[in-house]
N, CA, C and O of each residue as an XYZ file, in Angstrom:
876
protein
N      18.574      7.851     -0.460
C      19.028      7.692     -1.830
C      18.618      6.327     -2.368
O      18.612      5.344     -1.626
N      18.276      6.258     -3.649
C      17.813      5.015     -4.242
C      18.954      4.015     -4.312
O      20.051      4.331     -4.771
N      18.673      2.796     -3.847
C      19.692      1.764     -3.866
C      19.846      1.189     -5.258
O      18.854      0.991     -5.959
N      21.071      0.919     -5.668
C      21.298      0.255     -6.939
C      20.957     -1.213     -6.792
O      20.878     -1.733     -5.679
N      20.752     -1.891     -7.937
C      20.422     -3.312     -7.895
C      21.562     -4.113     -7.281
O      21.324     -5.119     -6.613
N      22.814     -3.669     -7.504
C      23.960     -4.360     -6.934
C      23.963     -4.234     -5.412
O      24.198     -5.208     -4.696
N      23.696     -3.010     -4.927
C      23.653     -2.793     -3.484
C      22.542     -3.615     -2.850
O      22.723     -4.201     -1.783
N      21.385     -3.653     -3.517
C      20.264     -4.431     -3.007
C      20.628     -5.906     -2.942
O      20.296     -6.580     -1.967
N      21.304     -6.415     -3.962
C      21.718     -7.820     -3.976
C      22.654     -8.125     -2.812
O      22.579     -9.193     -2.204
N      23.538     -7.171     -2.507
C      24.454     -7.366     -1.384
C      23.694     -7.419     -0.067
O      24.004     -8.229      0.807
N      22.707     -6.558      0.065
C      21.896     -6.563      1.287
C      21.161     -7.882      1.434
O      21.079     -8.430      2.533
N      20.623     -8.397      0.329
C      19.922     -9.676      0.376
C      20.876    -10.798      0.773
O      20.538    -11.658      1.587
N      22.066    -10.776      0.189
C      23.047    -11.823      0.472
C      23.504    -11.775      1.927
O      23.812    -12.811      2.516
N      23.550    -10.577      2.508
C      24.023    -10.430      3.883
C      22.919    -10.675      4.906
O      23.159    -10.559      6.108
N      21.717    -11.010      4.452
C      20.634    -11.314      5.374
C      20.024    -10.097      6.030
O      19.447    -10.210      7.111
N      20.135     -8.922      5.400
C      19.557     -7.710      5.983
C      18.042     -7.688      5.853
O      17.365     -6.928      6.545
N      17.506     -8.530      4.958
C      16.060     -8.591      4.752
C      15.539     -9.972      5.124
O      16.244    -10.974      5.007
N      14.287    -10.000      5.575
C      13.672    -11.248      5.969
C      13.000    -11.950      4.800
O      13.207    -11.595      3.640
N      12.192    -12.951      5.126
C      11.487    -13.721      4.102
C      10.392    -12.880      3.465
O       9.864    -11.957      4.086
N      10.059    -13.205      2.228
C       9.045    -12.454      1.486
C       7.682    -12.573      2.154
O       7.289    -13.650      2.602
N       6.980    -11.472      2.214
C       5.617    -11.432      2.736
C       4.671    -11.126      1.589
O       4.852    -10.143      0.871
N       3.658    -11.972      1.417
C       2.633    -11.748      0.400
C       1.283    -11.594      1.083
O       0.885    -12.433      1.891
N       0.575    -10.505      0.749
C      -0.707    -10.241      1.407
C      -1.473     -9.189      0.627
O      -0.890     -8.213      0.154
N      -2.767     -9.382      0.494
C      -3.658     -8.370     -0.090
C      -3.157     -7.803     -1.420
O      -3.302     -6.611     -1.689
N      -2.573     -8.663     -2.243
C      -2.178     -8.235     -3.574
C      -0.831     -7.556     -3.677
O      -0.525     -6.964     -4.712
N      -0.012     -7.621     -2.635
C       1.323     -7.045     -2.714
C       2.323     -8.039     -2.124
O       1.947     -8.994     -1.445
N       3.597     -7.791     -2.398
C       4.659     -8.613     -1.826
C       5.880     -7.738     -1.573
O       6.129     -6.776     -2.301
N       6.641     -8.080     -0.534
C       7.900     -7.390     -0.254
C       8.657     -8.189      0.801
O       8.103     -9.086      1.437
N       9.927     -7.849      0.975
C      10.745     -8.470      1.999
C      11.008     -7.452      3.099
O      11.753     -6.497      2.878
N      10.423     -7.627      4.266
C      10.648     -6.670      5.354
C      12.073     -6.745      5.869
O      12.766     -7.735      5.635
N      12.520     -5.711      6.569
C      13.858     -5.765      7.161
C      13.980     -6.952      8.108
O      13.008     -7.331      8.760
N      15.159     -7.534      8.184
C      15.379     -8.668      9.075
C      15.013     -8.282     10.507
O      15.316     -7.179     10.962
N      14.363     -9.200     11.200
C      13.978     -8.961     12.588
C      12.558     -8.473     12.757
O      12.030     -8.506     13.869
N      11.915     -8.014     11.676
C      10.525     -7.565     11.764
C       9.599     -8.769     11.631
O       9.751     -9.583     10.720
N       8.642     -8.875     12.544
C       7.700     -9.986     12.558
C       6.268     -9.468     12.601
O       5.987     -8.421     13.184
N       5.370    -10.219     11.974
C       3.955     -9.857     12.012
C       3.448     -9.901     13.455
O       3.801    -10.800     14.218
N       2.625     -8.930     13.815
C       2.013     -8.907     15.143
C       0.529     -9.205     15.009
O      -0.012     -9.209     13.903
N      -0.124     -9.454     16.130
C      -1.557     -9.755     16.109
C      -2.319     -8.588     15.481
O      -2.056     -7.422     15.779
N      -3.265     -8.927     14.609
C      -3.997     -7.898     13.887
C      -5.127     -7.285     14.706
O      -5.614     -6.205     14.371
N      -5.552     -7.961     15.780
C      -6.732     -7.491     16.516
C      -6.663     -6.024     16.934
O      -7.637     -5.296     16.742
N      -5.541     -5.563     17.502
C      -5.516     -4.149     17.924
C      -5.626     -3.170     16.761
O      -5.976     -2.007     16.958
N      -5.328     -3.638     15.546
C      -5.306     -2.754     14.381
C      -6.476     -2.974     13.437
O      -6.681     -2.200     12.502
N      -7.248     -4.037     13.684
C      -8.321     -4.402     12.749
C      -9.297     -3.243     12.556
O      -9.767     -2.638     13.519
N      -9.587     -2.951     11.294
C     -10.555     -1.909     10.973
C     -10.025     -0.495     11.065
O     -10.763      0.452     10.797
N      -8.762     -0.323     11.436
C      -8.213      1.023     11.549
C      -7.620      1.479     10.215
O      -7.437      0.689      9.289
N      -7.328      2.778     10.149
C      -6.702      3.343      8.948
C      -5.364      3.969      9.286
O      -4.888      4.863      8.587
N      -4.752      3.483     10.386
C      -3.442      4.008     10.782
C      -2.435      3.784      9.669
O      -2.237      2.659      9.210
N      -1.804      4.858      9.245
C      -0.824      4.746      8.174
C      -1.404      4.780      6.780
O      -0.657      4.841      5.804
N      -2.722      4.742      6.664
C      -3.367      4.717      5.343
C      -3.539      6.142      4.830
O      -4.639      6.695      4.849
N      -2.447      6.718      4.377
C      -2.453      8.090      3.858
C      -3.016      8.096      2.447
O      -2.626      7.268      1.623
N      -3.924      9.012      2.158
C      -4.518      9.100      0.820
C      -4.626     10.554      0.396
O      -4.955     11.427      1.200
N      -4.343     10.805     -0.880
C      -4.517     12.161     -1.404
C      -5.978     12.552     -1.380
O      -6.313     13.713     -1.148
N      -6.861     11.570     -1.624
C      -8.304     11.783     -1.570
C      -8.810     11.257     -0.230
O      -8.799     10.045     -0.015
N      -9.255     12.134      0.684
C      -9.705     11.689      1.999
C     -10.865     10.695      1.930
O     -11.078      9.918      2.860
N     -11.611     10.722      0.828
C     -12.752      9.813      0.706
C     -12.398      8.465      0.123
O     -13.283      7.628     -0.056
N     -11.134      8.226     -0.181
C     -10.734      6.964     -0.794
C     -10.889      5.810      0.196
O     -10.676      5.979      1.396
N     -11.259      4.646     -0.317
C     -11.334      3.449      0.510
C      -9.918      3.023      0.868
O      -9.084      2.851     -0.020
N      -9.636      2.853      2.144
C      -8.284      2.540      2.585
C      -8.328      1.801      3.909
O      -9.210      2.033      4.736
N      -7.376      0.917      4.098
C      -7.357      0.135      5.328
C      -5.952     -0.344      5.640
O      -5.122     -0.511      4.746
N      -5.702     -0.561      6.920
C      -4.425     -1.121      7.336
C      -4.415     -2.600      6.985
O      -5.358     -3.325      7.302
N      -3.347     -3.047      6.329
C      -3.270     -4.420      5.861
C      -2.366     -5.294      6.723
O      -2.694     -6.453      6.975
N      -1.235     -4.762      7.181
C      -0.285     -5.561      7.950
C       0.462     -4.687      8.938
O       0.733     -3.517      8.668
N       0.795     -5.264     10.091
C       1.588     -4.583     11.110
C       2.713     -5.511     11.535
O       2.479     -6.661     11.906
N       3.935     -5.000     11.478
C       5.107     -5.777     11.865
C       5.884     -5.002     12.921
O       5.881     -3.771     12.937
N       6.547     -5.739     13.798
C       7.308     -5.113     14.875
C       8.701     -5.727     14.956
O       8.895     -6.908     14.667
N       9.663     -4.903     15.355
C      11.027     -5.360     15.581
C      11.419     -4.886     16.968
O      11.631     -3.693     17.186
N      11.517     -5.823     17.909
C      11.798     -5.465     19.291
C      10.520     -5.390     20.119
O       9.433     -5.703     19.633
N      10.662     -4.976     21.358
C       9.534     -4.894     22.280
C       9.605     -3.599     23.075
O      10.663     -2.989     23.226
N       8.423     -3.196     23.584
C       8.364     -2.018     24.432
C       8.607     -0.732     23.674
O       8.486     -0.707     22.449
N       8.950      0.347     24.382
C       9.119      1.648     23.754
C      10.252      1.703     22.738
O      10.268      2.589     21.882
N      11.200      0.773     22.817
C      12.334      0.775     21.895
C      12.033      0.038     20.594
O      12.879     -0.015     19.701
N      10.848     -0.525     20.483
C      10.508     -1.308     19.288
C      10.313     -0.407     18.078
O       9.874      0.736     18.199
N      10.644     -0.940     16.921
C      10.343     -0.277     15.651
C       9.097     -0.931     15.073
O       8.897     -2.135     15.228
N       8.264     -0.148     14.412
C       7.029     -0.651     13.826
C       7.025     -0.390     12.326
O       7.549      0.619     11.854
N       6.422     -1.319     11.586
C       6.251     -1.163     10.143
C       4.803     -1.500      9.812
O       4.337     -2.605     10.088
N       4.103     -0.552      9.224
C       2.707     -0.733      8.843
C       2.572     -0.670      7.326
O       3.225      0.139      6.667
N       1.721     -1.529      6.782
C       1.414     -1.491      5.346
C      -0.086     -1.279      5.195
O      -0.885     -2.052      5.723
N      -0.462     -0.233      4.478
C      -1.866      0.067      4.213
C      -2.121     -0.018      2.711
O      -1.236      0.265      1.904
N      -3.330     -0.407      2.349
C      -3.729     -0.472      0.945
C      -4.792      0.592      0.701
O      -5.779      0.678      1.431
N      -4.579      1.396     -0.327
C      -5.478      2.506     -0.657
C      -6.020      2.290     -2.062
O      -5.256      2.061     -3.000
N      -7.343      2.364     -2.208
C      -7.956      2.229     -3.526
C      -7.752      3.518     -4.313
O      -8.018      4.611     -3.813
N      -7.281      3.380     -5.538
C      -7.032      4.547     -6.375
C      -5.599      4.542     -6.888
O      -4.707      3.953     -6.277
N      -5.395      5.202     -8.007
C      -4.077      5.250     -8.631
C      -3.187      6.285     -7.952
O      -3.635      7.379     -7.610
N      -1.928      5.924     -7.763
C      -0.924      6.866     -7.260
C       0.292      6.719     -8.158
O       0.880      5.640     -8.234
N       0.675      7.790     -8.836
C       1.760      7.712     -9.810
C       3.114      8.132     -9.248
O       4.144      7.936     -9.892
N       3.114      8.715     -8.034
C       4.350      9.209     -7.421
C       5.076     10.186     -8.345
O       6.306     10.209     -8.399
N       4.313     10.980     -9.059
C       4.883     11.957     -9.986
C       5.422     13.159     -9.202
O       5.065     13.358     -8.042
N       6.281     13.954     -9.841
C       6.787     15.151     -9.156
C       5.662     16.067     -8.674
O       5.778     16.701     -7.625
N       4.577     16.135     -9.444
C       3.463     16.999     -9.043
C       2.730     16.469     -7.817
O       2.093     17.235     -7.095
N       2.817     15.141     -7.575
C       2.139     14.551     -6.418
C       3.020     14.539     -5.167
O       2.544     14.237     -4.072
N       4.287     14.864     -5.331
C       5.202     14.802     -4.190
C       4.759     15.708     -3.048
O       4.621     15.256     -1.912
N       4.537     16.984     -3.348
C       4.150     17.918     -2.297
C       2.765     17.603     -1.746
O       2.520     17.759     -0.549
N       1.853     17.158     -2.622
C       0.508     16.805     -2.169
C       0.554     15.639     -1.185
O      -0.160     15.626     -0.183
N       1.409     14.656     -1.489
C       1.527     13.511     -0.589
C       2.130     13.933      0.746
O       1.690     13.483      1.804
N       3.146     14.805      0.692
C       3.743     15.295      1.923
C       2.724     15.994      2.812
O       2.707     15.788      4.025
N       1.875     16.819      2.209
C       0.836     17.509      2.977
C      -0.192     16.522      3.522
O      -0.682     16.688      4.639
N      -0.522     15.484      2.729
C      -1.493     14.479      3.171
C      -0.964     13.693      4.365
O      -1.734     13.319      5.250
N       0.341     13.442      4.397
C       0.937     12.723      5.525
C       0.797     13.541      6.802
O       0.400     13.008      7.838
N       1.117     14.820      6.739
C       1.009     15.688      7.917
C      -0.441     15.745      8.398
O      -0.698     15.681      9.600
N      -1.396     15.865      7.458
C      -2.823     15.894      7.832
C      -3.248     14.587      8.483
O      -3.998     14.587      9.459
N      -2.768     13.473      7.939
C      -3.142     12.165      8.476
C      -2.729     12.047      9.940
O      -3.514     11.590     10.771
N      -1.517     12.451     10.257
C      -1.052     12.359     11.635
C      -1.853     13.288     12.546
O      -2.226     12.916     13.659
N      -2.108     14.485     12.063
C      -2.791     15.474     12.905
C      -4.263     15.142     13.118
O      -4.747     15.161     14.250
N      -4.970     14.839     12.041
C      -6.423     14.686     12.125
C      -6.875     13.273     12.482
O      -7.892     13.100     13.152
N      -6.130     12.268     12.042
C      -6.583     10.900     12.259
C      -5.825     10.183     13.365
O      -6.349      9.234     13.949
N      -4.613     10.611     13.666
C      -3.836      9.961     14.721
C      -3.631     10.854     15.939
O      -3.188     10.383     16.986
N      -3.952     12.140     15.809
C      -3.794     13.058     16.931
C      -2.348     13.319     17.318
O      -2.047     13.571     18.484
N      -1.452     13.258     16.337
C      -0.027     13.470     16.582
C       0.505     14.555     15.649
O      -0.027     14.769     14.560
N       1.557     15.232     16.090
C       2.176     16.269     15.269
C       3.464     15.733     14.671
O       4.431     15.476     15.388
N       3.474     15.567     13.361
C       4.664     15.119     12.658
C       5.379     16.335     12.078
O       4.775     17.143     11.373
N       6.651     16.455     12.378
C       7.456     17.548     11.838
C       8.257     16.988     10.661
O       9.221     16.252     10.873
N       7.875     17.322      9.427
C       8.581     16.762      8.265
C       9.969     17.365      8.111
O      10.171     18.563      8.308
N      10.924     16.503      7.754
C      12.291     16.940      7.512
C      12.685     16.792      6.047
O      13.547     17.520      5.554
N      12.059     15.858      5.358
C      12.411     15.610      3.956
C      11.211     15.023      3.224
O      10.551     14.114      3.727
N      10.932     15.549      2.029
C       9.929     14.974      1.128
C      10.636     14.751     -0.199
O      11.118     15.698     -0.820
N      10.697     13.506     -0.628
C      11.523     13.177     -1.783
C      10.823     12.177     -2.683
O      10.159     11.255     -2.210
N      10.980     12.370     -3.990
C      10.478     11.405     -4.966
C      11.644     10.548     -5.448
O      12.691     11.068     -5.834
N      11.453      9.224     -5.421
C      12.489      8.287     -5.842
C      11.980      7.474     -7.028
O      10.819      7.065     -7.062
N      12.866      7.246     -8.000
C      12.480      6.464     -9.168
C      12.725      4.989     -8.947
O      12.690      4.508     -7.815
N      12.979      4.256    -10.052
C      13.200      2.827     -9.929
C      12.050      2.028    -10.498
O      11.122      2.601    -11.069
N      12.095      0.699    -10.351
C      11.020     -0.158    -10.867
C       9.649      0.235    -10.335
O       8.652      0.175    -11.055
N       9.605      0.641     -9.062
C       8.360      1.129     -8.462
C       8.642      2.507     -7.861
O       9.130      2.599     -6.735
N       8.340      3.581     -8.602
C       8.579      4.928     -8.066
C       7.810      5.143     -6.765
O       6.751      4.553     -6.553
N       8.351      5.985     -5.907
C       7.677      6.246     -4.633
C       7.993      7.658     -4.154
O       8.971      8.275     -4.575
N       7.141      8.145     -3.267
C       7.385      9.413     -2.582
C       7.600      9.088     -1.116
O       6.793      8.387     -0.504
N       8.679      9.592     -0.557
C       8.999      9.346      0.847
C       8.908     10.647      1.639
O       9.365     11.701      1.198
N       8.308     10.540      2.815
C       8.252     11.659      3.751
C       8.947     11.206      5.032
O       8.513     10.246      5.668
N      10.012     11.883      5.407
C      10.744     11.567      6.629
C      10.520     12.687      7.629
O      10.663     13.864      7.297
N      10.169     12.318      8.856
C       9.911     13.327      9.869
C      10.103     12.776     11.260
O      10.469     11.613     11.436
N       9.852     13.621     12.260
C       9.973     13.217     13.655
C       8.717     13.622     14.416
O       8.011     14.558     14.040
N       8.461     12.896     15.490
C       7.351     13.241     16.377
C       7.724     12.846     17.796
O       8.621     12.032     18.014
N       7.018     13.438     18.760
C       7.203     13.096     20.163
C       5.998     12.320     20.637
O       4.855     12.753     20.485
N       6.273     11.156     21.218
C       5.196     10.306     21.724
C       5.619      9.763     23.076
O       6.637      9.079     23.192
N       4.820     10.076     24.110
C       5.115      9.638     25.477
C       6.528     10.046     25.905
O       7.238      9.277     26.554
N       6.924     11.265     25.530
C       8.224     11.781     25.915
C       9.383     11.258     25.094
O      10.533     11.609     25.362
N       9.112     10.435     24.108
C      10.168      9.866     23.278
C      10.117     10.468     21.878
O       9.043     10.626     21.298
N      11.292     10.802     21.340
C      11.373     11.300     19.970
C      11.526     10.099     19.041
O      12.428      9.278     19.206
N      10.628     10.016     18.065
C      10.669      8.915     17.113
C      10.804      9.466     15.697
O      10.257     10.517     15.363
N      11.542      8.734     14.881
C      11.662      9.062     13.464
C      10.631      8.245     12.700
O      10.440      7.058     12.966
N       9.970      8.893     11.752
C       8.906      8.242     10.978
C       9.198      8.412      9.491
O       9.510      9.508      9.026
N       9.091      7.318      8.763
C       9.198      7.362      7.308
C       7.899      6.844      6.726
O       7.457      5.743      7.055
N       7.282      7.643      5.853
C       6.054      7.234      5.170
C       6.333      7.229      3.675
O       6.770      8.233      3.113
N       6.077      6.088      3.033
C       6.347      5.945      1.602
C       5.066      5.568      0.865
O       4.405      4.588      1.207
N       4.726      6.358     -0.150
C       3.617      6.037     -1.041
C       4.180      5.443     -2.316
O       4.960      6.094     -3.010
N       3.791      4.206     -2.636
C       4.362      3.491     -3.773
C       3.417      3.521     -4.961
O       2.227      3.238     -4.828
N       3.957      3.866     -6.130
C       3.138      4.046     -7.324
C       2.509      2.731     -7.767
O       3.139      1.674     -7.725
N       1.248      2.823     -8.194
C       0.550      1.660     -8.745
C      -0.763      2.126     -9.358
O      -1.340      3.126     -8.933
N      -1.230      1.386    -10.365
C      -2.503      1.699    -11.021
C      -3.656      1.020    -10.280
O      -3.552     -0.138     -9.877
N      -4.750      1.752    -10.107
C      -5.958      1.162     -9.543
C      -5.981      1.103     -8.034
O      -6.962      1.523     -7.420
N      -4.934      0.596     -7.420
C      -4.792      0.559     -5.958
C      -3.298      0.584     -5.655
O      -2.486      0.089     -6.436
N      -2.953      1.159     -4.526
C      -1.535      1.278     -4.198
C      -1.325      1.070     -2.704
O      -2.274      1.014     -1.922
N      -0.068      0.959     -2.337
C       0.279      0.714     -0.940
C       0.994      1.920     -0.351
O       1.670      2.674     -1.051
N       0.824      2.079      0.958
C       1.549      3.087      1.725
C       2.233      2.362      2.877
O       1.584      1.650      3.644
N       3.535      2.543      2.995
C       4.317      1.895      4.051
C       4.771      2.952      5.046
O       5.318      3.987      4.665
N       4.535      2.679      6.331
C       4.960      3.595      7.385
C       5.890      2.852      8.341
O       5.554      1.772      8.828
N       7.055      3.431      8.605
C       8.017      2.853      9.539
C       8.284      3.874     10.634
O       8.534      5.047     10.355
N       8.230      3.420     11.886
C       8.461      4.298     13.030
C       9.460      3.626     13.973
O       9.345      2.435     14.265
N      10.443      4.402     14.447
C      11.452      3.865     15.360
C      11.990      4.989     16.226
O      11.937      6.152     15.828
N      12.513      4.660     17.418
C      13.167      5.701     18.224
C      14.249      6.390     17.398
O      14.985      5.738     16.657
N      14.339      7.696     17.529
C      15.277      8.464     16.708
C      16.711      7.968     16.858
O      17.486      8.014     15.903
N      17.071      7.490     18.060
C      18.447      7.038     18.288
C      18.752      5.744     17.530
O      19.918      5.387     17.367
N      17.715      5.039     17.066
C      17.918      3.783     16.346
C      17.823      3.961     14.836
O      18.153      3.041     14.087
N      17.380      5.119     14.379
C      17.049      5.259     12.964
C      18.241      5.106     12.043
O      18.125      4.484     10.986
N      19.359      5.645     12.408
C      20.526      5.593     11.526
C      20.908      4.152     11.197
O      21.319      3.865     10.072
N      20.778      3.246     12.161
C      21.113      1.845     11.923
C      20.037      1.126     11.118
O      20.337      0.211     10.351
N      18.785      1.541     11.293
C      17.673      0.873     10.610
C      17.473      1.362      9.180
O      17.032      0.595      8.323
N      17.788      2.617      8.911
C      17.454      3.252      7.636
C      17.903      2.464      6.406
O      17.097      2.298      5.490
N      19.146      1.967      6.329
C      19.551      1.238      5.122
C      18.707     -0.008      4.872
O      18.386     -0.317      3.725
N      18.344     -0.730      5.938
C      17.519     -1.927      5.772
C      16.103     -1.565      5.335
O      15.495     -2.272      4.531
N      15.585     -0.470      5.864
C      14.248     -0.028      5.476
C      14.216      0.343      3.995
O      13.291     -0.035      3.276
N      15.225      1.082      3.543
C      15.287      1.475      2.128
C      15.426      0.240      1.234
O      14.792      0.161      0.182
N      16.252     -0.719      1.650
C      16.413     -1.943      0.871
C      15.099     -2.713      0.801
O      14.773     -3.287     -0.238
N      14.349     -2.731      1.889
C      13.053     -3.415      1.917
C      12.073     -2.764      0.949
O      11.361     -3.462      0.226
N      12.030     -1.438      0.927
C      11.109     -0.732      0.031
C      11.426     -1.017     -1.435
O      10.530     -1.013     -2.278
N      12.687     -1.261     -1.736
C      13.076     -1.574     -3.114
C      12.491     -2.901     -3.594
O      12.386     -3.131     -4.799
N      12.109     -3.776     -2.662
C      11.571     -5.092     -3.040
C      10.058     -5.081     -3.174
O       9.468     -6.092     -3.553
N       9.421     -3.960     -2.871
C       7.952     -3.909     -2.833
C       7.361     -3.967     -4.241
O       7.791     -3.244     -5.140
N       6.380     -4.831     -4.412
C       5.670     -4.958     -5.681
C       4.174     -5.111     -5.411
O       3.762     -5.862     -4.527
N       3.371     -4.386     -6.191
C       1.916     -4.547     -6.135
C       1.509     -5.409     -7.311
O       1.817     -5.083     -8.457
N       0.819     -6.511     -7.039
C       0.431     -7.437     -8.099
C      -0.666     -6.840     -8.963
O      -1.468     -6.032     -8.496
N      -0.695     -7.248    -10.230
C      -1.740     -6.787    -11.146
C      -3.085     -7.358    -10.711
O      -3.135     -8.489    -10.229
N      -4.185     -6.604    -10.867
C      -5.504     -7.114    -10.514
C      -5.819     -8.398    -11.274
O      -5.466     -8.548    -12.444
N      -6.492     -9.324    -10.584
C      -6.837    -10.594    -11.219
C      -8.115    -10.512    -12.037
O      -8.370    -11.372    -12.881
N      -8.929     -9.474    -11.792
C     -10.169     -9.357    -12.553
C      -9.917     -8.674    -13.879
O      -8.826     -8.159    -14.124
N     -10.923     -8.669    -14.734
C     -10.760     -8.134    -16.070
C     -10.874     -6.640    -16.159
O     -10.762     -6.073    -17.246
N     -11.096     -5.982    -15.029
C     -11.117     -4.530    -15.028
C     -12.508     -3.932    -15.208
O     -12.631     -2.708    -15.270
N     -13.572     -4.754    -15.296
C     -14.912     -4.216    -15.427
C     -15.388     -3.676    -14.084
O     -15.172     -4.308    -13.050
N     -16.029     -2.520    -14.092
C     -16.624     -2.018    -12.874
C     -17.854     -2.851    -12.536
O     -18.365     -3.586    -13.382
N     -18.326     -2.734    -11.297
C     -19.506     -3.507    -10.905
C     -20.714     -3.139    -11.753
O     -21.508     -4.003    -12.126
N     -20.850     -1.829    -12.060
C     -21.986     -1.411    -12.883
C     -21.890     -1.975    -14.291
O     -22.876     -2.444    -14.858
N     -20.667     -1.920    -14.851
C     -20.483     -2.444    -16.203
C     -20.713     -3.944    -16.242
O     -21.304     -4.466    -17.188
N     -20.241     -4.640    -15.204
C     -20.439     -6.082    -15.154
C     -21.922     -6.416    -15.068
O     -22.386     -7.370    -15.693
N     -22.669     -5.626    -14.288
C     -24.106     -5.866    -14.176
C     -24.813     -5.619    -15.499
O     -25.715     -6.367    -15.874
N     -24.402     -4.565    -16.211
C     -25.011     -4.265    -17.505
C     -24.728     -5.377    -18.505
O     -25.597     -5.760    -19.287
N     -23.490     -5.895    -18.470
C     -23.140     -6.979    -19.380
C     -23.948     -8.228    -19.078
O     -24.431     -8.897    -19.992
N     -24.096     -8.546    -17.793
C     -24.882     -9.717    -17.416
C     -26.331     -9.564    -17.869
O     -26.945    -10.518    -18.348
N     -26.873     -8.349    -17.713
C     -28.251     -8.115    -18.152
C     -28.403     -8.269    -19.651
O     -29.391     -8.828    -20.127
N     -27.411     -7.768    -20.409
C     -27.461     -7.878    -21.860
C     -27.395     -9.336    -22.298
O     -28.109     -9.743    -23.215
N     -26.541    -10.126    -21.647
C     -26.434    -11.536    -21.989
C     -27.723    -12.276    -21.670
O     -28.167    -13.126    -22.443
N     -28.326    -11.950    -20.521
C     -29.584    -12.594    -20.151
C     -30.686    -12.238    -21.151
O     -31.486    -13.091    -21.537
N     -30.718    -10.957    -21.569
C     -31.724    -10.542    -22.547
C     -31.541    -11.255    -23.871
O     -32.518    -11.667    -24.495
N     -30.283    -11.406    -24.311
C     -30.016    -12.105    -25.565
C     -30.442    -13.558    -25.485
O     -30.947    -14.112    -26.461
N     -30.244    -14.183    -24.326
C     -30.633    -15.583    -24.156
C     -32.148    -15.732    -24.246
O     -32.644    -16.644    -24.908
N     -32.881    -14.847    -23.588
C     -34.345    -14.904    -23.640
C     -34.838    -14.694    -25.067
O     -35.734    -15.404    -25.524
N     -34.253    -13.710    -25.781
C     -34.660    -13.429    -27.151
C     -34.389    -14.630    -28.052
O     -35.207    -14.965    -28.910
N     -33.243    -15.276    -27.858
C     -32.917    -16.446    -28.676
C     -33.892    -17.583    -28.412
O     -34.308    -18.282    -29.337
N     -34.256    -17.765    -27.143
C     -35.193    -18.845    -26.811
C     -36.569    -18.568    -27.415
O     -37.222    -19.483    -27.918
N     -37.012    -17.301    -27.366
C     -38.308    -16.944    -27.941
C     -38.313    -17.169    -29.452
O     -39.295    -17.668    -30.002
N     -37.201    -16.796    -30.136
C     -37.109    -17.006    -31.580
C     -37.121    -18.495    -31.908
O     -37.716    -18.901    -32.906
N     -36.481    -19.302    -31.094
C     -36.441    -20.759    -31.322
C     -37.838    -21.346    -31.181
O     -38.218    -22.220    -31.961
N     -38.617    -20.878    -30.190
C     -39.971    -21.410    -29.997
C     -40.876    -21.020    -31.172
O     -41.684    -21.829    -31.628
N     -40.738    -19.764    -31.667
C     -41.552    -19.340    -32.797
C     -41.221    -20.188    -34.022
O     -42.110    -20.586    -34.775
N     -39.914    -20.461    -34.212
C     -39.528    -21.282    -35.355
C     -40.102    -22.683    -35.252
O     -40.565    -23.248    -36.243
N     -40.070    -23.242    -34.045
C     -40.611    -24.583    -33.840
C     -42.107    -24.623    -34.134
O     -42.603    -25.570    -34.743
N     -42.830    -23.573    -33.689
C     -44.287    -23.545    -33.919
C     -44.588    -23.363    -35.408
O     -45.514    -23.977    -35.938
N     -43.790    -22.504    -36.088
C     -44.023    -22.261    -37.508
C     -43.718    -23.496    -38.352
O     -44.351    -23.698    -39.388
N     -42.772    -24.320    -37.935
C     -42.384    -25.486    -38.726
C     -43.116    -26.734    -38.356
O     -42.918    -27.762    -39.003
N     -43.964    -26.703    -37.337
C     -44.680    -27.924    -36.913
C     -45.833    -28.204    -37.852
O     -46.404    -27.269    -38.412
N     -46.206    -29.505    -38.047
C     -47.313    -29.851    -38.931
C     -48.644    -29.437    -38.336
O     -49.689    -29.653    -38.950
């Protein structure tokens, strides 16, 4: 259920969330106890990078862990190029994309239990499910957060016996997620190249006109 701003403020005051993390154009406060892990094992992978369009450019951006060994909870943040509106019509499509991602790209079977669209400052679609890994049942939450141009997908995985205690902090953390506006002016590479060519052509034409004027006015 979507947390109210008052509930979120209480969670922040009680220290349920950690310090703000800013990376790759997004910011959020992870649940307390989650720490960044070494990126080397994840570098270049697309784990957690669920996309409605399989051909979309996507990559894992951050990996955080809470605890150690098989009892640890993991939180992954992936950035996907392309707009995601988290509309009611995209809810079922995102749910199906999550199941495909686990099956085809991670080699795991995720059994979905809930697919839900949540509103708020940043609408999102959440898929909650379970999977078995190395004999352990784990609960997985995958959230696609709405944004124009590029968006984030957050995946949280924890032993099923720990999920009930973690869930409120995870939901509170997702409420703090923000994708920053692009810093560029929005021109595509092709458009930018065309503009540069037009400016260069205008400069050459102006210089040629100036030389003709100089020659015509010389004694």
